[in-house]
C-alpha positions in Angstrom: 0.1 0.0 0.2 1.2 3.5 -0.5 1.5 5.9 1.7 -1.7 7.9 0.4 -3.5 5.3 0.9 -2.3 5.0 4.4 -3.2 8.0 5.2 -6.5 8.3 7.9 -9.9 10.1 7.4 -8.5 13.0 9.7 -5.0 13.5 7.9 -7.0 13.5 4.5 -9.7 16.1 5.7 -6.7 18.0 7.0 -4.9 17.7 3.9 -8.2 19.4 1.9 -8.3 22.2 4.7 -4.5 23.4 3.6 -5.8 22.9 -0.1 -8.5 25.4 0.5 -6.3 27.4 1.8 -3.8 27.8 -1.1 -7.0 28.3 -2.9 -7.9 31.5 -0.9 -4.8 33.0 -1.8 -5.3 36.0 -4.3 -2.1 35.2 -5.7 -2.7 32.0 -6.8 -2.9 31.2 -10.7 -6.0 29.9 -12.6 -4.0 26.8 -13.5 -2.5 26.3 -10.4 -6.3 26.9 -8.8 -7.9 24.3 -11.1 -5.0 21.7 -9.8 -5.7 22.5 -6.3 -9.3 22.1 -6.8 -9.2 18.8 -8.3 -6.4 17.6 -5.4 -9.0 18.7 -2.8 -12.0 17.3 -4.6 -9.8 13.9 -4.3 -8.8 14.2 -0.8 -12.6 14.8 0.2 -13.7 11.9 -2.3 -11.2 9.3 -0.5 -12.1 10.4 2.8 -16.0 9.9 2.3 -14.7 6.4 1.3 -13.0 5.9 4.6 -16.1 6.9 6.2 -18.4 5.0 4.4 -16.2 1.8 5.0 -16.1 2.9 8.7 -19.7 2.9 8.5 -20.2 -0.8 6.7 -18.1 -1.9 9.2 -20.0 -0.3 12.1 -23.3 -1.4 10.6 -21.9 -5.0 10.0 -20.5 -5.6 13.3 -23.5 -4.3 14.8 -25.8 -6.8 13.5 -23.7 -10.0 14.8 
């Protein structure tokens, strides 16, 4: 597993917040802002997957 795949939910949220701060910089170029935006969306999607997996594990264990 690569380092990115091992990041926790919390780490992904922190990374997304850092990317949001970069987007708030008035000096950022359009091309950079597009790249930062894409990376932020990717981090949030991965965080959502981790959250969904945790919900699934929790609901399966609650049934047992």
